[in-house]
BAFI-3210 file (N, C-alpha, C; in Angstrom, 3 decimals, decimal comma, padded with zeros to 6 digits):
// residues 114
n [1|2|3|4|5|6|7|8|9|10|11|12|13|14|15|16|17|18|19|20|21|22|23|24|25|26|27|28|29|30|31|32|33|34|35|36|37|38|39|40|41|42|43|44|45|46|47|48|49|50|51|52|53|54|55|56|57|58|59|60|61|62|63|64|65|66|67|68|69|70|71|72|73|74|75|76|77|78|79|80|81|82|83|84|85|86|87|88|89|90|91|92|93|94|95|96|97|98|99|100|101|102|103|104|105|106|107|108|109|110|111|112|113|114]
n.u [-041,478|-038,896|-038,960|-037,147|-036,836|-036,255|-035,327|-035,603|-036,483|-038,237|-037,132|-035,141|-036,387|-036,072|-034,252|-033,081|-035,455|-036,198|-034,827|-033,538|-033,080|-031,419|-029,251|-028,451|-027,713|-025,532|-023,737|-023,342|-021,926|-019,587|-018,589|-018,294|-016,788|-016,909|-014,801|-013,437|-013,198|-011,526|-009,215|-008,594|-008,073|-005,736|-004,075|-003,887|-002,454|-000,092|000,698|001,265|003,432|005,257|005,559|006,760|009,161|010,249|010,713|012,760|012,284|012,883|012,463|009,820|008,461|009,045|007,765|005,013|004,632|005,172|003,043|000,808|001,448|000,493|-002,218|-002,137|-000,790|-002,758|-004,627|-006,122|-005,056|-003,115|-001,951|-001,581|000,181|002,365|003,162|003,931|006,060|007,795|008,347|009,643|011,964|013,071|013,495|015,212|017,435|018,127|017,997|018,820|019,904|018,362|016,361|013,411|012,858|014,310|012,870|010,479|011,451|012,420|010,022|008,497|009,982|009,704|006,957|006,603|005,350|003,855]
n.v [033,204|031,887|029,355|026,474|025,448|022,948|022,660|020,418|018,080|016,755|017,329|014,915|012,661|013,868|015,813|019,225|021,797|024,457|027,783|028,579|025,998|024,898|026,669|026,155|023,478|023,704|025,277|023,525|021,487|022,844|023,335|020,766|018,940|016,306|013,473|012,752|015,136|016,561|015,042|015,576|018,303|018,267|016,845|018,719|020,728|019,339|019,059|021,729|022,113|020,349|021,528|023,942|022,934|021,892|024,248|025,272|026,499|025,629|026,202|027,200|024,965|023,081|024,311|024,277|021,514|020,666|021,840|020,363|017,839|016,521|016,086|014,561|012,345|011,200|010,382|007,823|007,505|006,187|007,339|010,051|009,684|008,529|010,635|012,484|011,096|010,972|013,679|014,177|012,642|013,946|016,586|015,953|015,112|017,308|019,669|019,583|021,348|023,638|025,468|025,323|023,138|021,212|021,141|020,003|017,499|016,378|016,359|014,644|012,256|011,822|011,450|009,064|008,271|005,994]
n.w [024,677|022,816|020,389|019,507|016,305|014,193|010,766|009,165|010,510|013,365|016,739|018,460|020,975|024,299|023,661|023,609|023,155|023,335|023,186|025,682|026,734|024,780|024,965|027,620|027,363|025,625|027,145|029,240|027,939|027,365|029,918|030,922|029,048|026,593|026,978|024,624|023,209|024,905|024,666|022,008|022,216|023,762|022,033|020,006|021,331|021,772|019,133|018,594|020,334|019,165|016,644|017,394|018,403|016,039|014,704|016,100|018,523|021,375|024,054|024,126|023,179|025,191|027,368|026,666|026,390|029,007|030,283|029,347|030,164|032,679|032,028|029,654|030,590|032,126|030,302|028,237|025,784|023,395|021,180|021,922|024,050|022,749|021,095|023,013|024,188|022,014|021,646|024,039|023,682|021,449|022,438|024,536|023,154|021,532|023,069|025,891|027,667|027,766|029,927|030,109|028,483|029,843|032,244|031,335|030,428|032,833|034,290|032,707|032,940|035,698|035,887|034,648|032,207|030,111]
ca.u [-040,381|-038,526|-038,902|-036,162|-037,546|-035,379|-035,917|-035,811|-037,178|-038,522|-036,014|-035,195|-036,906|-035,084|-033,360|-033,500|-036,356|-036,321|-033,523|-032,847|-032,614|-030,278|-028,157|-028,003|-027,031|-024,246|-022,879|-022,997|-020,877|-018,346|-018,085|-017,978|-016,679|-016,732|-013,368|-012,862|-012,834|-010,363|-008,072|-008,260|-007,471|-004,361|-003,321|-003,603|-001,368|001,130|001,086|001,876|004,746|006,101|005,863|007,743|010,427|010,754|011,148|013,898|011,881|012,891|011,879|008,365|008,013|009,093|006,754|003,691|004,607|005,076|001,689|-000,167|001,953|-000,401|-003,452|-001,842|-000,426|-003,978|-005,464|-005,919|-004,777|-001,758|-001,438|-001,096|001,351|003,488|003,622|004,622|007,338|008,628|008,791|010,618|013,200|013,616|014,023|016,344|018,576|018,485|018,025|018,759|020,420|017,358|015,621|012,020|012,913|014,792|011,746|009,576|012,111|012,405|008,628|008,102|010,639|009,118|005,583|006,676|004,311|004,189]
ca.v [032,268|031,490|027,901|025,924|024,693|022,436|022,811|019,153|017,044|017,042|016,958|013,586|012,713|014,217|016,867|020,590|022,326|025,908|028,440|028,426|024,614|024,751|027,427|025,404|022,270|024,132|025,684|022,296|020,788|023,599|023,163|019,350|018,393|014,882|013,148|012,730|016,491|016,925|014,385|016,328|019,563|017,981|016,506|019,980|021,393|018,592|019,450|023,050|021,919|019,709|022,535|024,860|022,202|021,814|025,590|025,644|027,139|024,536|026,681|027,233|023,590|022,480|024,938|023,753|020,088|020,538|022,256|019,298|016,561|015,809|015,680|013,471|011,173|010,586|009,914|006,455|007,652|005,779|008,312|011,211|009,273|008,345|011,965|013,064|010,379|011,395|015,037|014,064|012,159|015,008|017,665|015,413|015,032|018,595|020,847|019,242|022,480|024,708|025,253|024,889|021,781|020,360|020,977|019,022|016,190|015,897|016,076|013,435|011,105|011,618|010,985|007,693|008,104|004,865]
ca.w [024,661|021,470|020,264|018,574|015,285|013,146|009,440|008,460|011,255|014,766|017,607|019,066|022,348|025,301|023,178|023,905|022,138|023,450|023,192|026,968|026,866|023,874|025,563|028,789|026,890|025,066|028,259|029,951|027,189|027,519|031,279|031,130|027,692|026,371|027,027|023,271|022,845|025,697|024,032|020,799|022,657|024,169|020,821|019,335|022,052|021,472|017,766|018,712|020,948|018,157|015,625|017,973|018,435|014,665|014,311|016,914|019,773|022,335|025,310|023,944|023,058|026,521|028,236|026,302|026,709|030,458|030,635|029,049|030,659|033,608|031,354|028,715|031,393|032,654|029,193|027,775|024,357|023,031|020,220|022,672|024,831|021,818|020,684|024,156|024,313|020,891|021,936|025,120|023,066|020,598|023,278|025,284|022,244|020,928|023,948|027,314|028,450|027,801|031,182|029,942|027,945|030,946|033,165|030,729|030,432|034,217|034,631|031,972|033,556|037,021|035,728|034,126|031,203|029,233]
c.u [-040,142|-038,386|-037,881|-036,899|-036,580|-036,082|-036,298|-036,669|-037,403|-037,327|-036,219|-035,741|-035,778|-034,122|-033,935|-034,368|-036,551|-034,931|-032,834|-032,321|-031,390|-029,059|-027,587|-027,246|-025,642|-023,270|-022,440|-021,896|-019,550|-017,730|-017,652|-017,869|-016,510|-015,233|-012,695|-012,406|-011,632|-009,109|-007,642|-007,621|-006,004|-003,504|-002,971|-002,467|-000,041|001,620|001,781|003,285|005,721|006,507|006,895|009,120|011,062|011,253|012,312|013,565|011,754|012,290|010,347|007,777|007,977|008,028|005,358|003,586|004,480|003,670|000,667|000,246|000,999|-001,667|-003,209|-001,492|-001,664|-004,899|-005,160|-005,626|-003,317|-001,132|-000,862|000,160|002,578|004,042|004,401|006,000|008,304|009,187|009,838|011,970|013,867|014,235|015,234|017,609|019,055|018,689|017,985|019,214|019,434|016,460|014,185|011,960|013,338|013,675|010,761|010,184|012,075|010,993|008,128|008,702|010,048|007,708|005,533|005,510|004,730|003,149]
c.v [031,823|029,971|027,510|025,074|024,232|022,503|021,483|018,163|017,478|016,642|015,575|013,708|013,008|015,316|018,228|021,124|023,830|026,512|028,353|027,001|024,372|025,449|026,674|024,145|022,609|024,502|024,460|021,526|021,517|023,368|021,732|018,667|016,878|014,582|013,104|014,123|016,977|016,296|015,162|017,675|019,334|017,587|017,769|020,738|020,671|018,893|020,810|022,921|021,296|020,706|023,536|024,199|022,193|023,167|026,090|026,351|026,062|024,944|026,695|025,840|022,909|023,020|024,388|022,282|019,866|020,880|021,135|017,945|015,865|015,292|014,497|012,199|010,453|010,065|008,456|006,439|007,300|006,781|009,539|010,856|009,081|009,694|012,644|012,413|010,809|012,798|015,038|013,620|013,251|016,133|017,201|015,352|016,422|019,731|020,501|020,376|023,644|024,482|024,740|023,462|020,810|020,107|019,940|017,626|015,583|015,531|014,811|012,191|010,789|011,046|009,548|007,411|006,972|004,704]
c.w [023,217|021,408|019,213|017,560|014,213|011,806|008,804|009,221|012,692|015,618|018,200|020,483|023,341|024,882|023,525|022,778|022,236|023,504|024,560|027,182|025,999|024,470|026,768|028,401|026,364|026,175|029,055|029,257|027,272|028,902|031,559|029,769|027,688|026,379|025,662|022,864|023,642|025,090|022,805|021,143|023,028|022,975|020,045|020,004|021,837|020,054|017,781|019,289|019,949|017,075|016,145|018,041|017,040|014,164|015,158|018,207|020,852|023,676|025,220|023,869|024,421|027,451|027,939|026,683|028,213|030,935|030,421|029,606|031,627|032,928|030,429|029,478|031,916|031,550|028,860|026,278|024,067|022,060|020,940|023,459|023,932|021,360|021,802|024,333|023,219|021,139|023,053|024,566|022,248|021,426|024,085|024,449|021,829|021,942|025,427|028,227|028,555|029,024|031,014|029,392|029,040|031,958|032,638|030,792|031,847|034,664|033,962|032,624|034,934|036,925|035,239|033,174|030,283|028,154]
res [m|q|t|w|e|p|r|c|r|a|p|a|p|g|r|a|t|t|m|p|e|v|r|g|s|f|i|g|r|l|e|h|p|d|p|v|f|k|r|n|e|y|l|g|k|l|n|m|a|t|a|l|y|q|q|g|d|h|a|g|s|g|a|i|a|l|n|v|l|p|a|v|a|s|l|k|s|q|r|a|r|k|r|l|a|s|l|r|t|d|l|g|r|a|a|p|h|v|p|a|a|r|d|f|i|d|g|y|d|a|a|k|v|a]
***
């Protein structure tokens, strides 16, 4: 069995010390990530949707925004909600006739994200 040996200090009590324990801990974090990391993932997707909007790809922007809408609506992140609201306003002004953008706008309005 391979042992995990830190170079600087001993592992903290309760921390994984063998490779299988380390691997299991890593997989566990992937399957059940910390909510902070999920928020950052959604913020990254909102950044992508905003960038697509700014480049004129209103359909792509609406599709991504609609995809993350349920997750962002359930977050307690004001920053994510403000970005989503801003994107809704921008798409509503620039591309209300684009089907994917319209789907996002309608979904946002129905979800009543505040």
